[in-house]
C-alpha positions in Angstrom: 5.1 55.7 75.5 1.7 56.6 73.7 1.0 54.7 70.9 2.3 57.3 68.0 5.5 56.9 70.0 5.5 53.0 69.7 4.9 53.2 66.4 7.6 56.0 65.6 10.1 53.2 67.4 9.0 50.4 65.4 9.3 52.2 62.2 12.7 53.1 63.2 13.9 49.7 64.6 12.5 48.1 61.1 14.5 50.4 59.2 17.5 50.2 60.9 17.0 45.4 61.3 14.8 45.0 58.4 12.4 42.1 59.0 14.7 39.1 57.7 14.6 36.6 60.2 18.5 36.8 60.1 18.0 39.6 62.3 15.6 38.4 64.6 18.1 37.9 67.3 19.1 41.4 67.4 18.6 43.5 70.5 17.6 46.0 68.4 14.2 45.0 68.8 14.1 45.5 72.5 14.0 49.2 71.7 10.2 48.9 70.9 9.4 46.9 74.0 9.9 50.2 76.3 6.5 51.5 77.7 4.4 49.0 75.6 1.1 48.8 77.1 -2.5 47.3 76.1 -3.6 50.7 74.3 -0.8 50.0 71.6 -2.1 46.5 71.3 -5.3 47.5 70.6 -4.4 50.1 68.3 -2.5 47.4 66.2 -5.9 45.1 66.4 -7.8 48.2 65.0 -5.6 48.2 62.0 -6.8 45.3 60.3 -9.5 47.7 58.1 -6.4 49.3 56.8 -5.0 45.8 56.2 -7.9 44.4 54.3 -8.1 47.7 52.2 -4.7 47.7 51.2 -4.7 43.6 50.2 -8.4 43.8 49.1 -7.6 42.1 46.1 -5.5 38.7 47.7 -9.2 37.2 48.6 -10.5 36.6 52.2 -8.1 37.9 55.1 -9.4 37.0 58.7 -8.2 38.9 62.0 -6.8 37.3 64.7 -7.7 38.0 68.4 -6.1 41.0 69.9 -2.9 40.5 71.8 -2.8 40.9 75.5 -0.3 43.0 77.4 0.4 40.0 79.6 0.8 37.2 76.8 3.5 39.8 75.1 5.3 40.4 78.3 5.5 36.8 78.9 7.2 36.1 75.3 9.8 38.6 76.6 10.7 36.5 79.2 10.4 33.0 76.7 14.2 34.0 75.2 16.3 30.8 75.6 20.0 31.6 75.7 21.5 31.2 72.1 18.2 30.9 70.5 16.7 34.6 71.1 14.0 35.6 68.9 13.6 39.2 70.1 11.3 40.0 67.1 8.7 37.3 67.8 7.6 39.7 70.7 6.6 42.4 68.2 5.6 40.5 65.4 2.4 40.1 65.4 0.5 42.4 67.3 -1.4 42.9 63.4 -1.8 39.0 62.6 -4.2 37.7 59.7 -5.0 34.5 58.0 -5.6 34.3 54.4 -7.1 30.6 53.6 -6.7 29.1 50.4 -5.5 26.1 48.9 -2.1 25.0 49.1 -1.7 25.2 45.2 -2.7 29.1 45.7 0.1 29.9 48.1 2.5 30.8 46.0 0.6 33.1 43.5 -0.9 34.9 47.0 2.7 35.2 48.2 3.9 37.2 44.6 0.4 39.0 44.8 1.4 40.5 48.6 5.2 41.1 47.5 3.8 43.7 44.5 1.6 45.4 46.9 3.9 45.9 49.4 6.9 47.0 47.0 4.6 49.5 45.4 3.7 51.0 48.7 7.3 51.2 49.5 7.4 48.7 52.3 9.2 45.5 53.5 8.4 42.0 53.4 10.1 38.8 54.1 8.9 35.0 53.4 9.8 32.9 56.5 12.2 30.2 55.5 13.2 32.1 52.2 16.6 31.1 50.7 18.0 31.0 47.1 17.0 27.7 46.9 13.5 28.1 48.5 12.4 31.2 47.4 9.2 30.7 49.0 10.3 29.4 52.0 9.5 26.0 53.9 6.2 25.5 52.2 7.9 24.2 48.8 10.8 22.4 48.4 14.0 23.0 46.1 12.2 20.5 43.3 8.8 22.4 43.4 6.8 20.2 45.5 4.7 21.5 48.2 6.2 20.5 51.7 3.9 22.0 54.2 0.2 23.4 53.9 0.5 26.9 55.6 3.3 29.6 55.0 4.1 32.9 57.1 4.7 36.2 55.4 6.0 39.4 57.3 5.2 42.7 55.8 5.8 46.4 57.1 3.8 49.3 55.7 4.1 52.6 57.6 0.6 53.6 57.0 -0.1 50.6 59.0 2.3 51.2 61.3 3.0 47.8 62.7 4.8 44.4 61.4 1.9 42.5 60.0 2.3 38.5 60.2 0.3 36.9 57.3 -0.3 33.2 57.6 -1.5 32.1 54.4 -2.7 28.7 54.0 -5.0 25.6 54.1 -8.2 26.4 56.5 -7.1 23.1 58.5 -4.1 24.1 59.5 -5.5 27.8 61.0 -8.6 25.9 62.3 -5.8 24.0 64.5 -3.9 27.1 65.2 -6.6 28.7 66.8 -7.3 25.6 68.8 -3.9 25.9 70.3 -4.4 29.6 71.2 -7.4 28.6 72.6 -5.8 25.2 74.9 -3.1 27.6 75.5 -5.0 30.5 76.9 -7.2 28.2 78.9 -6.5 24.2 79.3 -10.1 23.9 80.3 -11.7 26.0 77.4 -13.4 22.1 76.3 -11.4 22.4 72.7 -9.6 19.0 71.4 -6.0 18.9 70.7 -5.9 17.9 66.8 -2.4 17.1 67.1 -3.5 14.4 69.3 -2.8 11.0 67.6 -1.1 12.4 64.8 -4.4 13.7 63.3 -2.6 17.0 62.4 0.4 15.0 60.5 -2.3 12.8 59.1 -4.5 15.3 57.5 -1.7 17.4 56.4 -0.2 14.4 54.7 -3.6 13.8 53.2 -3.8 17.5 51.6 0.0 17.5 50.5 -0.4 14.2 48.5 -3.4 15.7 46.5 -1.8 19.1 45.8 1.8 17.1 44.6 -0.6 15.0 42.5 0.3 11.6 44.6 -2.1 9.2 45.7 -3.5 10.6 49.1 -4.3 7.9 51.7 -7.9 7.1 53.0 -10.5 10.2 53.5 -12.4 7.9 55.6 -9.5 6.8 57.7 -9.5 10.8 58.4 -13.2 11.0 59.3 -13.1 7.9 61.8 -9.9 9.4 63.5 -11.9 12.9 64.0 -15.1 10.8 65.2 -12.6 9.1 67.5 -10.7 12.1 68.8 -14.1 14.2 69.5 -16.1 11.0 71.1 -18.3 11.2 67.9 -19.0 14.6 68.2 -17.0 16.6 65.4 -17.4 20.3 65.6 -19.4 21.4 62.9 -16.5 23.8 61.6 -14.3 21.1 61.3 -16.5 18.6 59.6 -16.8 21.2 56.8 -13.1 21.6 56.4 -12.7 17.9 56.5 -15.6 17.0 54.4 -13.8 19.5 51.5 -10.6 17.8 51.7 
């Protein structure tokens, strides 16, 4: 299967199943796996310019790394019986991050939805329901419950499902480190989930966003120093200084 054949197959499956997570376990997604190769993944990665142009007015958009065929093939085998997610294999060949404050996530989603619908595409907000139309990041009583949210869109001019991670830079920084550690545990990165550091920072961000009394920023900085043995990377220092 060449690149154009793969894209055509994906477009057909999306029309049949939609992007909604109730369909993520459908074996129909496996149609798009046949013949998948690194050329397809490179082509998907090269759609970033198209994505940036279409969504140019939602603010900064950063591209995630190109997927490797080895990693994708591994995801094909990581399907626990009863908890299959076949869509996960093809959902993030085009993957971007949209950094913003927690209070801006809802507005970003609204604008993305408008753009997708104008262009005749599909959109799905992960975890969306009647009670929580913006998914898990916002509780039914409109309190912020998470610092990031995932949105999936499909436009034929892009040709692949696009995973959009919208939210605080601390989350995207942490997830970038997760990916690096997954690929190479000896990469020298510090796992920010250690000692509940991610949880502490997330709570601080949410408390501020919800108008509640946040904890101690000094305590967060002290834990960051402890985790990194007094050598906190500059990017993390910048993120924490702006909390």
